[in-house]
N, CA, C and O atoms as a MOPAC input file, in Angstrom:
PM7 MOZYME 1SCF
protein

 N    -19.57300 1     1.29700 1    11.24600 1
 C    -19.18900 1     2.06500 1    10.06800 1
 C    -19.43600 1     1.22300 1     8.81900 1
 O    -19.17100 1     0.02100 1     8.80800 1
 N    -19.93300 1     1.85100 1     7.79500 1
 C    -20.12200 1     1.20100 1     6.50500 1
 C    -18.77300 1     0.66700 1     6.00300 1
 O    -17.77700 1     1.39000 1     6.00700 1
 N    -18.74800 1    -0.58600 1     5.57700 1
 C    -17.49700 1    -1.21500 1     5.13100 1
 C    -16.87100 1    -0.50200 1     3.93600 1
 O    -15.64800 1    -0.41000 1     3.83700 1
 N    -17.69400 1    -0.00600 1     3.04200 1
 C    -17.14000 1     0.70500 1     1.88600 1
 C    -16.37700 1     1.94500 1     2.32800 1
 O    -15.30200 1     2.24000 1     1.80400 1
 N    -16.92600 1     2.65800 1     3.27700 1
 C    -16.26200 1     3.85400 1     3.81700 1
 C    -14.98400 1     3.43800 1     4.54900 1
 O    -13.94300 1     4.08000 1     4.41100 1
 N    -15.07300 1     2.36200 1     5.32500 1
 C    -13.90600 1     1.87600 1     6.05200 1
 C    -12.76600 1     1.53200 1     5.10400 1
 O    -11.64100 1     1.99100 1     5.29700 1
 N    -13.04800 1     0.72400 1     4.07700 1
 C    -11.99200 1     0.32400 1     3.15100 1
 C    -11.41500 1     1.51700 1     2.39900 1
 O    -10.19800 1     1.62100 1     2.24700 1
 N    -12.25500 1     2.39600 1     1.94000 1
 C    -11.78000 1     3.58200 1     1.23700 1
 C    -10.86700 1     4.40900 1     2.14500 1
 O     -9.80800 1     4.87100 1     1.72000 1
 N    -11.28100 1     4.58700 1     3.37500 1
 C    -10.48500 1     5.36000 1     4.33200 1
 C     -9.15300 1     4.68200 1     4.61900 1
 O     -8.12500 1     5.35300 1     4.71000 1
 N     -9.15700 1     3.37000 1     4.76300 1
 C     -7.90400 1     2.64800 1     5.00200 1
 C     -6.95400 1     2.75900 1     3.81900 1
 O     -5.74300 1     2.87300 1     4.00500 1
 N     -7.50000 1     2.72600 1     2.59000 1
 C     -6.63900 1     2.87200 1     1.41900 1
 C     -6.08200 1     4.29300 1     1.32600 1
 O     -4.94600 1     4.47600 1     0.88900 1
 N     -6.85500 1     5.29300 1     1.72500 1
 C     -6.32300 1     6.66600 1     1.78900 1
 C     -5.17300 1     6.69800 1     2.78400 1
 O     -4.10100 1     7.22700 1     2.49100 1
 N     -5.40300 1     6.13100 1     3.96200 1
 C     -4.39400 1     6.12800 1     5.02100 1
 C     -3.09900 1     5.46300 1     4.57200 1
 O     -2.01900 1     6.02900 1     4.74500 1
 N     -3.19800 1     4.26900 1     3.99600 1
 C     -1.98700 1     3.55000 1     3.60900 1
 C     -1.28000 1     4.25200 1     2.44400 1
 O     -0.05100 1     4.26900 1     2.39000 1
 N     -2.03800 1     4.82600 1     1.52200 1
 C     -1.43300 1     5.53400 1     0.38700 1
 C     -0.67800 1     6.77500 1     0.86100 1
 O      0.42300 1     7.04900 1     0.38300 1
 N     -1.25100 1     7.51500 1     1.78000 1
 C     -0.56500 1     8.69200 1     2.32800 1
 C      0.71200 1     8.25900 1     3.04800 1
 O      1.72500 1     8.95500 1     2.97700 1
 N      0.67500 1     7.12900 1     3.73500 1
 C      1.88600 1     6.62500 1     4.38400 1
 C      2.96200 1     6.27600 1     3.35700 1
 O      4.13900 1     6.56900 1     3.57100 1
 N      2.57100 1     5.65300 1     2.24700 1
 C      3.54900 1     5.36200 1     1.19100 1
 C      4.20200 1     6.65500 1     0.69700 1
 O      5.42000 1     6.72600 1     0.53500 1
 N      3.38300 1     7.66100 1     0.46300 1
 C      3.88900 1     8.93100 1    -0.06300 1
 C      4.82800 1     9.59600 1     0.93800 1
 O      5.92800 1    10.01400 1     0.57700 1
 N      4.39700 1     9.69400 1     2.19400 1
 C      5.22900 1    10.36800 1     3.18500 1
 C      6.52100 1     9.61200 1     3.45000 1
 O      7.54700 1    10.24300 1     3.70600 1
 N      6.51000 1     8.30900 1     3.40000 1
 C      7.74400 1     7.54700 1     3.55600 1
 C      8.73400 1     7.92800 1     2.45800 1
 O      9.91900 1     8.12800 1     2.72400 1
 N      8.24000 1     8.02900 1     1.22400 1
 C      9.11200 1     8.41100 1     0.11400 1
 C      9.62400 1     9.84200 1     0.27200 1
 O     10.78700 1    10.12300 1    -0.01900 1
 N      8.76900 1    10.73100 1     0.72700 1
 C      9.19300 1    12.12400 1     0.94500 1
 C     10.26600 1    12.17900 1     2.03400 1
 O     11.28700 1    12.84600 1     1.86200 1
 N     10.04500 1    11.48800 1     3.14600 1
 C     11.03200 1    11.48100 1     4.23300 1
 C     12.35700 1    10.89600 1     3.76500 1
 O     13.42100 1    11.34900 1     4.18800 1
 N     12.29900 1     9.90800 1     2.90800 1
 C     13.52100 1     9.29800 1     2.38100 1
 C     14.37100 1    10.33100 1     1.65400 1
 O     15.59900 1    10.26700 1     1.70600 1
 N     13.74000 1    11.27300 1     0.98200 1
 C     14.48600 1    12.31500 1     0.26700 1
 C     15.17600 1    13.29600 1     1.21600 1
 O     16.08200 1    14.02200 1     0.80700 1
 N     14.75400 1    13.32000 1     2.47300 1
 C     15.39800 1    14.18400 1     3.47100 1
 C     16.64100 1    13.53600 1     4.07700 1
 O     17.41600 1    14.20600 1     4.75900 1
 N     16.83200 1    12.27400 1     3.84100 1
 C     17.98100 1    11.54400 1     4.38800 1
 C     19.10300 1    11.59800 1     3.35400 1
 O     19.01600 1    10.98000 1     2.29300 1
 N     20.15200 1    12.33900 1     3.67700 1
 C     21.21600 1    12.65600 1     2.71400 1
 C     21.81000 1    11.45000 1     1.99500 1
 O     21.96700 1    11.49900 1     0.77500 1
 N     22.14900 1    10.36000 1     2.70400 1
 C     22.71900 1     9.22000 1     1.96500 1
 C     21.77100 1     8.66800 1     0.89200 1
 O     22.20800 1     8.31500 1    -0.20400 1
 N     20.47900 1     8.59500 1     1.21100 1
 C     19.52100 1     8.11700 1     0.20800 1
 C     19.35700 1     9.12500 1    -0.91700 1
 O     19.30100 1     8.75200 1    -2.08900 1
 N     19.28100 1    10.40200 1    -0.56300 1
 C     19.13400 1    11.43900 1    -1.59000 1
 C     20.32000 1    11.40500 1    -2.54900 1
 O     20.14200 1    11.53400 1    -3.76000 1
 N     21.51400 1    11.23500 1    -2.02200 1
 C     22.70000 1    11.16500 1    -2.88700 1
 C     22.60600 1     9.99700 1    -3.85600 1
 O     22.99400 1    10.11800 1    -5.01800 1
 N     22.09000 1     8.85900 1    -3.38000 1
 C     21.93300 1     7.72200 1    -4.27500 1
 C     20.89200 1     8.02200 1    -5.35200 1
 O     21.09400 1     7.69700 1    -6.52200 1
 N     19.77600 1     8.64300 1    -4.95400 1
 C     18.74600 1     9.00100 1    -5.93600 1
 C     19.32000 1     9.91300 1    -7.00700 1
 O     18.99400 1     9.77500 1    -8.18600 1
 N     20.17300 1    10.84300 1    -6.60000 1
 C     20.75600 1    11.78400 1    -7.55400 1
 C     21.70100 1    11.10600 1    -8.53600 1
 O     21.90000 1    11.60800 1    -9.64200 1
 N     22.28700 1     9.97200 1    -8.15100 1
 C     23.15200 1     9.23200 1    -9.07500 1
 C     22.34400 1     8.33400 1   -10.00200 1
 O     22.85300 1     7.85100 1   -11.01400 1
 N     21.05800 1     8.11200 1    -9.64000 1
 C     20.21100 1     7.25300 1   -10.46800 1
 C     20.31500 1     5.78800 1   -10.11100 1
 O     19.80800 1     4.93000 1   -10.83400 1
 N     20.97500 1     5.49400 1    -8.98800 1
 C     21.11000 1     4.10500 1    -8.56000 1
 C     21.01500 1     4.04900 1    -7.03700 1
 O     21.77600 1     4.70500 1    -6.32600 1
 N     20.05900 1     3.24500 1    -6.55400 1
 C     19.88700 1     3.06600 1    -5.11600 1
 C     20.19900 1     1.60900 1    -4.80200 1
 O     19.45900 1     0.70300 1    -5.18500 1
 N     21.30300 1     1.40000 1    -4.10100 1
 C     21.76200 1     0.02900 1    -3.87300 1
 C     22.05000 1    -0.63400 1    -5.19500 1
 O     22.86100 1    -0.13600 1    -5.97700 1
 N     21.40300 1    -1.74400 1    -5.45700 1
 C     21.58300 1    -2.46300 1    -6.72400 1
 C     20.52900 1    -2.10400 1    -7.75800 1
 O     20.51100 1    -2.66400 1    -8.85400 1
 N     19.64600 1    -1.16600 1    -7.40800 1
 C     18.52400 1    -0.83400 1    -8.28600 1
 C     18.84600 1     0.41300 1    -9.10300 1
 O     19.17000 1     1.46700 1    -8.55400 1
 N     18.75200 1     0.27400 1   -10.41600 1
 C     18.93200 1     1.41700 1   -11.29800 1
 C     17.57000 1     2.06900 1   -11.52600 1
 O     16.61100 1     1.40700 1   -11.92300 1
 N     17.50100 1     3.35800 1   -11.27300 1
 C     16.23200 1     4.08300 1   -11.37100 1
 C     15.97100 1     4.51300 1   -12.81500 1
 O     16.09600 1     5.68800 1   -13.16100 1
 N     15.61100 1     3.55400 1   -13.63400 1
 C     15.30000 1     3.82700 1   -15.03800 1
 C     13.84600 1     4.26500 1   -15.16500 1
 O     13.06700 1     4.15400 1   -14.21800 1
 N     13.49200 1     4.75900 1   -16.33300 1
 C     12.09600 1     5.12500 1   -16.57200 1
 C     11.19100 1     3.89500 1   -16.47000 1
 O     10.06500 1     3.99500 1   -15.98300 1
 N     11.66700 1     2.75600 1   -16.92000 1
 C     10.88500 1     1.52400 1   -16.82900 1
 C     10.63800 1     1.12100 1   -15.37800 1
 O      9.53000 1     0.73000 1   -15.00900 1
 N     11.68100 1     1.22200 1   -14.56700 1
 C     11.54300 1     0.89900 1   -13.14500 1
 C     10.52300 1     1.83600 1   -12.49000 1
 O      9.63500 1     1.38300 1   -11.76700 1
 N     10.65200 1     3.12700 1   -12.74300 1
 C      9.73400 1     4.10600 1   -12.15300 1
 C      8.30800 1     3.90500 1   -12.65400 1
 O      7.36000 1     4.05600 1   -11.88400 1
 N      8.14000 1     3.56700 1   -13.93500 1
 C      6.80200 1     3.30400 1   -14.46600 1
 C      6.17900 1     2.08000 1   -13.78700 1
 O      4.99500 1     2.08700 1   -13.45300 1
 N      6.97600 1     1.04000 1   -13.58700 1
 C      6.47500 1    -0.16100 1   -12.91100 1
 C      5.93900 1     0.18700 1   -11.53000 1
 O      4.84100 1    -0.23100 1   -11.16300 1
 N      6.71200 1     0.94900 1   -10.76700 1
 C      6.25700 1     1.29800 1    -9.42100 1
 C      5.14400 1     2.33000 1    -9.42500 1
 O      4.34500 1     2.37800 1    -8.49000 1
 N      5.07800 1     3.15100 1   -10.45600 1
 C      3.94400 1     4.07000 1   -10.58200 1
 C      2.65200 1     3.28500 1   -10.78800 1
 O      1.61400 1     3.62100 1   -10.21900 1
 N      2.72400 1     2.25100 1   -11.59600 1
 C      1.54000 1     1.40100 1   -11.84400 1
 C      1.13900 1     0.68500 1   -10.56200 1
 O     -0.04500 1     0.61700 1   -10.23400 1
 N      2.11400 1     0.15200 1    -9.83700 1
 C      1.81300 1    -0.52100 1    -8.56800 1
 C      1.15900 1     0.45600 1    -7.59700 1
 O      0.15000 1     0.12000 1    -6.97700 1
 N      1.70800 1     1.64600 1    -7.45400 1
 C      1.16000 1     2.62800 1    -6.52200 1
 C     -0.20100 1     3.14500 1    -6.97800 1
 O     -1.03800 1     3.50900 1    -6.15200 1
 N     -0.41800 1     3.17800 1    -8.25600 1
 C     -1.72900 1     3.61300 1    -8.76600 1
 C     -2.83200 1     2.68200 1    -8.26900 1
 O     -3.95700 1     3.11800 1    -8.02400 1
 N     -2.50800 1     1.41100 1    -8.12300 1
 C     -3.50400 1     0.46000 1    -7.63800 1
 C     -4.00500 1     0.84600 1    -6.25000 1
 O     -5.20300 1     0.75700 1    -5.98000 1
 N     -3.09900 1     1.27600 1    -5.36500 1
 C     -3.55500 1     1.67200 1    -4.02600 1
 C     -4.45600 1     2.90400 1    -4.11300 1
 O     -5.39700 1     3.04100 1    -3.33100 1
 N     -4.17400 1     3.78700 1    -5.04900 1
 C     -5.02200 1     4.97700 1    -5.22100 1
 C     -6.36400 1     4.61500 1    -5.86200 1
 O     -7.39400 1     5.18700 1    -5.50800 1
 N     -6.35600 1     3.68300 1    -6.78800 1
 C     -7.60100 1     3.22900 1    -7.41900 1
 C     -8.49200 1     2.52200 1    -6.38900 1
 O     -9.71800 1     2.60600 1    -6.45800 1
 N     -7.86900 1     1.83200 1    -5.44400 1
 C     -8.64200 1     1.14000 1    -4.41500 1
 C     -9.44700 1     2.11400 1    -3.55200 1
 O    -10.48100 1     1.73600 1    -3.00000 1
 N     -8.99500 1     3.33500 1    -3.43300 1
 C     -9.75800 1     4.34500 1    -2.68800 1
 C    -11.13000 1     4.50400 1    -3.32400 1
 O    -12.14600 1     4.55100 1    -2.63100 1
 N    -11.14900 1     4.58600 1    -4.64400 1
 C    -12.40300 1     4.76800 1    -5.38600 1
 C    -13.17100 1     3.45000 1    -5.49200 1
 O    -14.37400 1     3.40800 1    -5.23800 1
 N    -12.47500 1     2.37900 1    -5.86800 1
 C    -13.15900 1     1.09400 1    -6.04800 1
 C    -13.84900 1     0.63600 1    -4.76600 1
 O    -14.92800 1     0.04600 1    -4.81800 1
 N    -13.23300 1     0.90400 1    -3.62200 1
 C    -13.83700 1     0.51500 1    -2.34400 1
 C    -15.17600 1     1.19900 1    -2.11200 1
 O    -16.02800 1     0.68600 1    -1.38600 1
 N    -15.35400 1     2.35000 1    -2.72800 1
 C    -16.62200 1     3.07600 1    -2.58000 1
 C    -17.67200 1     2.65000 1    -3.59300 1
 O    -18.86700 1     2.69000 1    -3.29800 1
 N    -17.24300 1     2.24100 1    -4.78400 1
 C    -18.21500 1     2.04500 1    -5.86400 1
 C    -18.51500 1     0.58700 1    -6.21100 1
 O    -19.57600 1     0.29300 1    -6.76200 1
 N    -17.60000 1    -0.32500 1    -5.89600 1
 C    -17.84900 1    -1.72400 1    -6.25500 1
 C    -18.90600 1    -2.34100 1    -5.35600 1
 O    -19.03500 1    -1.98300 1    -4.18500 1
 N    -19.65500 1    -3.26900 1    -5.92200 1
 C    -20.62500 1    -4.02900 1    -5.13900 1
 C    -19.87200 1    -5.00500 1    -4.23100 1
 O    -18.67300 1    -5.22900 1    -4.40100 1
 N    -20.56600 1    -5.56000 1    -3.30000 1
 C    -20.00100 1    -6.40100 1    -2.23900 1
 C    -18.99100 1    -7.43400 1    -2.74900 1
 O    -17.84200 1    -7.42500 1    -2.30800 1
 N    -19.38400 1    -8.31500 1    -3.65500 1
 C    -18.53300 1    -9.44100 1    -4.04600 1
 C    -17.18200 1    -8.96600 1    -4.59700 1
 O    -16.13200 1    -9.37500 1    -4.10200 1
 N    -17.21000 1    -8.10900 1    -5.61300 1
 C    -15.94700 1    -7.61500 1    -6.18500 1
 C    -15.18100 1    -6.75300 1    -5.19100 1
 O    -13.95400 1    -6.82300 1    -5.12900 1
 N    -15.88300 1    -5.95300 1    -4.42300 1
 C    -15.25000 1    -5.08600 1    -3.43600 1
 C    -14.46400 1    -5.93000 1    -2.43700 1
 O    -13.30500 1    -5.64700 1    -2.13500 1
 N    -15.10700 1    -6.95100 1    -1.94300 1
 C    -14.47600 1    -7.83300 1    -0.95800 1
 C    -13.22200 1    -8.46800 1    -1.53500 1
 O    -12.17000 1    -8.44800 1    -0.89700 1
 N    -13.31800 1    -9.03500 1    -2.73900 1
 C    -12.17000 1    -9.72400 1    -3.31700 1
 C    -11.05800 1    -8.78300 1    -3.76000 1
 O     -9.88200 1    -9.12800 1    -3.64500 1
 N    -11.40200 1    -7.61100 1    -4.26000 1
 C    -10.36400 1    -6.63700 1    -4.60700 1
 C     -9.59400 1    -6.21500 1    -3.36500 1
 O     -8.37500 1    -6.05200 1    -3.41400 1
 N    -10.30300 1    -6.03600 1    -2.24500 1
 C     -9.64000 1    -5.65400 1    -1.01000 1
 C     -8.78000 1    -6.78500 1    -0.45900 1
 O     -7.69200 1    -6.53200 1     0.05800 1
 N     -9.24100 1    -8.01600 1    -0.55900 1
 C     -8.43400 1    -9.15500 1    -0.10500 1
 C     -7.17100 1    -9.28500 1    -0.94900 1
 O     -6.06400 1    -9.35200 1    -0.41700 1
 N     -7.34400 1    -9.32000 1    -2.26200 1
 C     -6.18800 1    -9.48800 1    -3.16200 1
 C     -5.24800 1    -8.28500 1    -3.07500 1
 O     -4.03000 1    -8.45000 1    -3.00300 1
 N     -5.81300 1    -7.07800 1    -3.08300 1
 C     -4.98400 1    -5.87400 1    -2.99000 1
 C     -4.24100 1    -5.79900 1    -1.67600 1
 O     -3.06000 1    -5.45100 1    -1.64300 1
 N     -4.92700 1    -6.12300 1    -0.58800 1
 C     -4.27800 1    -6.09600 1     0.71600 1
 C     -3.13800 1    -7.09700 1     0.81000 1
 O     -2.07100 1    -6.78600 1     1.33700 1
 N     -3.36700 1    -8.30300 1     0.29600 1
 C     -2.30600 1    -9.32300 1     0.29600 1
 C     -1.13500 1    -8.86600 1    -0.57000 1
 O      0.02000 1    -8.96400 1    -0.15800 1
 N     -1.43100 1    -8.37200 1    -1.76000 1
 C     -0.36500 1    -7.93300 1    -2.66900 1
 C      0.48900 1    -6.83600 1    -2.03600 1
 O      1.71700 1    -6.91000 1    -2.06700 1
 N     -0.15300 1    -5.82700 1    -1.46700 1
 C      0.60900 1    -4.72800 1    -0.88000 1
 C      1.34000 1    -5.14900 1     0.38900 1
 O      2.41100 1    -4.61800 1     0.68300 1
 N      0.78900 1    -6.08400 1     1.13800 1
 C      1.50300 1    -6.61200 1     2.30200 1
 C      2.78000 1    -7.30400 1     1.84100 1
 O      3.84900 1    -7.07800 1     2.40900 1
 N      2.67500 1    -8.14700 1     0.81600 1
 C      3.84600 1    -8.87600 1     0.31600 1
 C      4.88700 1    -7.94500 1    -0.30600 1
 O      6.08900 1    -8.12000 1    -0.10400 1
 N      4.41300 1    -6.95800 1    -1.06200 1
 C      5.34500 1    -6.00600 1    -1.67700 1
 C      6.12100 1    -5.26100 1    -0.61000 1
 O      7.34600 1    -5.15700 1    -0.68100 1
 N      5.39800 1    -4.73500 1     0.39400 1
 C      6.08200 1    -3.95200 1     1.42800 1
 C      6.98800 1    -4.83500 1     2.27000 1
 O      8.10800 1    -4.43900 1     2.59500 1
 N      6.52300 1    -6.02500 1     2.62800 1
 C      7.36400 1    -6.94900 1     3.40200 1
 C      8.61400 1    -7.32700 1     2.60500 1
 O      9.69800 1    -7.48400 1     3.16800 1
 N      8.45000 1    -7.46800 1     1.29700 1
 C      9.58700 1    -7.80600 1     0.44000 1
 C     10.67100 1    -6.75100 1     0.43700 1
 O     11.84500 1    -7.06300 1     0.23700 1
 N     10.28700 1    -5.49800 1     0.65800 1
 C     11.29900 1    -4.43100 1     0.67600 1
 C     12.14400 1    -4.47400 1     1.94900 1
 O     13.18200 1    -3.81800 1     2.03500 1
 N     11.69400 1    -5.24400 1     2.93000 1
 C     12.42900 1    -5.32500 1     4.19700 1
 C     13.37500 1    -6.52400 1     4.26000 1
 O     14.09100 1    -6.69700 1     5.24600 1
 N     13.38100 1    -7.35300 1     3.21200 1
 C     14.13200 1    -8.60600 1     3.23800 1
 C     15.63400 1    -8.38700 1     3.38900 1
 O     16.27800 1    -9.11400 1     4.14500 1
 N     16.20000 1    -7.42700 1     2.70500 1
 C     17.65800 1    -7.27600 1     2.75000 1
 C     18.16100 1    -6.63800 1     4.04100 1
 O     19.36000 1    -6.67000 1     4.31600 1
 N     17.26400 1    -6.06200 1     4.83400 1
 C     17.65200 1    -5.50600 1     6.12800 1
 C     18.38800 1    -4.18700 1     6.05100 1
 O     18.83300 1    -3.67200 1     7.07700 1
 N     18.52800 1    -3.62900 1     4.86300 1
 C     19.24100 1    -2.35900 1     4.70000 1
 C     18.21900 1    -1.23700 1     4.52700 1
 O     17.89800 1    -0.85200 1     3.40200 1
 N     17.71000 1    -0.71500 1     5.64300 1
 C     16.70400 1     0.33000 1     5.58400 1
 C     16.87800 1     1.27000 1     6.77200 1
 O     17.51800 1     0.92600 1     7.76600 1
 N     16.30400 1     2.44500 1     6.65300 1
 C     16.39000 1     3.44100 1     7.71700 1
 C     15.31100 1     3.19400 1     8.76400 1
 O     14.37100 1     2.43100 1     8.54600 1
 N     15.47000 1     3.85700 1     9.90600 1
 C     14.48000 1     3.69100 1    10.98000 1
 C     13.11300 1     4.20700 1    10.55500 1
 O     12.09100 1     3.60100 1    10.87500 1
 N     13.09100 1     5.34000 1     9.82500 1
 C     11.78000 1     5.86300 1     9.40500 1
 C     11.12200 1     4.91200 1     8.40300 1
 O      9.90000 1     4.75800 1     8.39900 1
 N     11.93100 1     4.27700 1     7.56000 1
 C     11.38000 1     3.33700 1     6.58300 1
 C     10.78100 1     2.12600 1     7.29200 1
 O      9.71100 1     1.65100 1     6.91200 1
 N     11.46400 1     1.62600 1     8.31500 1
 C     10.93500 1     0.50200 1     9.08300 1
 C      9.63500 1     0.89300 1     9.78500 1
 O      8.67400 1     0.12300 1     9.78900 1
 N      9.60500 1     2.08200 1    10.37500 1
 C      8.39800 1     2.55400 1    11.04400 1
 C      7.21400 1     2.61100 1    10.08400 1
 O      6.15000 1     2.06100 1    10.36800 1
 N      7.40500 1     3.28700 1     8.93400 1
 C      6.32400 1     3.38200 1     7.95500 1
 C      5.92400 1     2.00100 1     7.44100 1
 O      4.74100 1     1.73900 1     7.22400 1
 N      6.89900 1     1.12300 1     7.24700 1
 C      6.60100 1    -0.22800 1     6.76300 1
 C      5.72800 1    -0.99100 1     7.74300 1
 O      4.80300 1    -1.69300 1     7.33400 1
 N      6.01200 1    -0.86200 1     9.02900 1
 C      5.19100 1    -1.53400 1    10.04000 1
 C      3.75900 1    -1.00700 1     9.99000 1
 O      2.80700 1    -1.78400 1    10.06300 1
 N      3.60800 1     0.30400 1     9.86700 1
 C      2.26600 1     0.90100 1     9.77100 1
 C      1.56100 1     0.42400 1     8.50200 1
 O      0.38700 1     0.05300 1     8.54400 1
 N      2.26700 1     0.43200 1     7.38300 1
 C      1.67800 1     0.04000 1     6.10400 1
 C      1.28500 1    -1.43500 1     6.08700 1
 O      0.18900 1    -1.78300 1     5.64600 1
 N      2.17000 1    -2.29400 1     6.56100 1
 C      1.88000 1    -3.73200 1     6.59100 1
 C      0.72200 1    -4.01900 1     7.54300 1
 O     -0.15300 1    -4.82700 1     7.23300 1
 N      0.71700 1    -3.36400 1     8.68800 1
 C     -0.39300 1    -3.55600 1     9.63600 1
 C     -1.72400 1    -3.14400 1     9.01700 1
 O     -2.74200 1    -3.80900 1     9.20700 1
 N     -1.70400 1    -2.04300 1     8.27800 1
 C     -2.92800 1    -1.54800 1     7.65400 1
 C     -3.41200 1    -2.49100 1     6.55900 1
 O     -4.60100 1    -2.80500 1     6.49300 1
 N     -2.50500 1    -2.94300 1     5.70400 1
 C     -2.93700 1    -3.82200 1     4.61600 1
 C     -3.37300 1    -5.18600 1     5.15200 1
 O     -4.27500 1    -5.81000 1     4.59200 1
 N     -2.74600 1    -5.65200 1     6.22700 1
 C     -3.21500 1    -6.89300 1     6.85500 1
 C     -4.60800 1    -6.70600 1     7.45700 1
 O     -5.44500 1    -7.60700 1     7.39800 1
 N     -4.84400 1    -5.54400 1     8.02900 1
 C     -6.16700 1    -5.26700 1     8.57900 1
 C     -7.21500 1    -5.22200 1     7.46300 1
 O     -8.33400 1    -5.70500 1     7.63500 1
 N     -6.84400 1    -4.63800 1     6.32000 1
 C     -7.75100 1    -4.61400 1     5.16700 1
 C     -8.12100 1    -6.04000 1     4.77400 1
 O     -9.29300 1    -6.34000 1     4.54700 1
 N     -7.12900 1    -6.91500 1     4.69400 1
 C     -7.38500 1    -8.32200 1     4.32700 1
 C     -8.31900 1    -8.96600 1     5.34300 1
 O     -9.29400 1    -9.61600 1     4.96700 1
 N     -8.02800 1    -8.78900 1     6.61400 1
 C     -8.86100 1    -9.39500 1     7.66100 1
 C    -10.28900 1    -8.85900 1     7.61300 1
 O    -11.24700 1    -9.62900 1     7.68000 1
 N    -10.42800 1    -7.55100 1     7.49700 1
 C    -11.76500 1    -6.94600 1     7.47900 1
 C    -12.54300 1    -7.38400 1     6.23700 1
 O    -13.74800 1    -7.62600 1     6.31300 1
 N    -11.85800 1    -7.48600 1     5.09800 1
 C    -12.54200 1    -7.93300 1     3.87300 1
 C    -12.89300 1    -9.41400 1     3.97100 1
 O    -13.97200 1    -9.82700 1     3.54400 1
 N    -11.99900 1   -10.20400 1     4.52500 1
 C    -12.23500 1   -11.64400 1     4.64700 1
 C    -13.45600 1   -11.93700 1     5.51700 1
 O    -14.23500 1   -12.84200 1     5.21800 1
 N    -13.61600 1   -11.17500 1     6.58300 1
 C    -14.72000 1   -11.42300 1     7.51900 1
 C    -15.98200 1   -10.63800 1     7.17200 1
 O    -16.99900 1   -10.76200 1     7.85400 1
 N    -15.92000 1    -9.83300 1     6.11700 1
 C    -17.06400 1    -9.01700 1     5.70900 1
 C    -18.16000 1    -9.92500 1     5.15900 1
 O    -17.91000 1   -10.72400 1     4.25700 1
 N    -19.32400 1    -9.81000 1     5.67600 1
 C    -20.46800 1   -10.57800 1     5.19400 1
 C    -21.37800 1    -9.67500 1     4.38400 1
 O    -21.52400 1    -8.48800 1     4.67500 1
 N    -21.97900 1   -10.25100 1     3.37500 1
 C    -22.83200 1    -9.49100 1     2.45600 1
 C    -23.98100 1    -8.83200 1     3.21900 1
 O    -24.82800 1    -9.52100 1     3.78700 1
 N    -24.00800 1    -7.51000 1     3.22900 1
 C    -25.06100 1    -6.81000 1     3.97500 1
 C    -26.43900 1    -7.00100 1     3.34000 1
 O    -27.45600 1    -6.85000 1     4.01700 1
 N    -26.48300 1    -7.33100 1     2.05400 1
 C    -27.76600 1    -7.52600 1     1.37800 1
 C    -28.41700 1    -8.86300 1     1.73500 1
 O    -29.62400 1    -9.03600 1     1.56200 1
 N    -27.60300 1    -9.82100 1     2.24000 1
 C    -28.13100 1   -11.13200 1     2.60000 1
 C    -28.53500 1   -11.20900 1     4.06000 1
 O    -29.19400 1   -12.16300 1     4.47200 1
 N    -28.14800 1   -10.21800 1     4.84300 1
 C    -28.49500 1   -10.22400 1     6.26000 1
 C    -29.96600 1    -9.82200 1     6.40000 1
 O    -30.39200 1    -8.76000 1     5.94600 1
 N    -30.71000 1   -10.70000 1     7.03700 1
 C    -32.14200 1   -10.41900 1     7.23700 1
 C    -32.40900 1   -10.27700 1     8.72800 1
 O    -31.95000 1   -11.06300 1     9.55700 1
 N    -33.16100 1    -9.25200 1     9.02000 1
 C    -33.50800 1    -9.00000 1    10.43000 1
 C    -34.97400 1    -9.27600 1    10.64300 1
 O    -35.47500 1    -9.12700 1    11.75800 1

């Protein structure tokens, strides 16, 4: 499979998982009640907080497109850096240990996917330099 198609597809997959995890969270009454109060645990859901996470999530959506259009060098490094960043962000949300079973499940899928993106980008060799 063409690496550009692979990376784009993986970013679609991980982004959809992020979205569905958030949707499922709204179905869990204790979490929904916290969202309705505007405070989840110690986090206050301000417009600034939501904007910050909107910008972070936009990066995963932009990677869908960038993976298709960037040339090898930038594509490879954007996927490595993006994959590492999203792995660390998602792993960081698991540090306090206060999460639901569905959140842990989605997190394992998301972290596995972003780690795979890093590995695949790291081992990707420039197809233009390969001579047969």
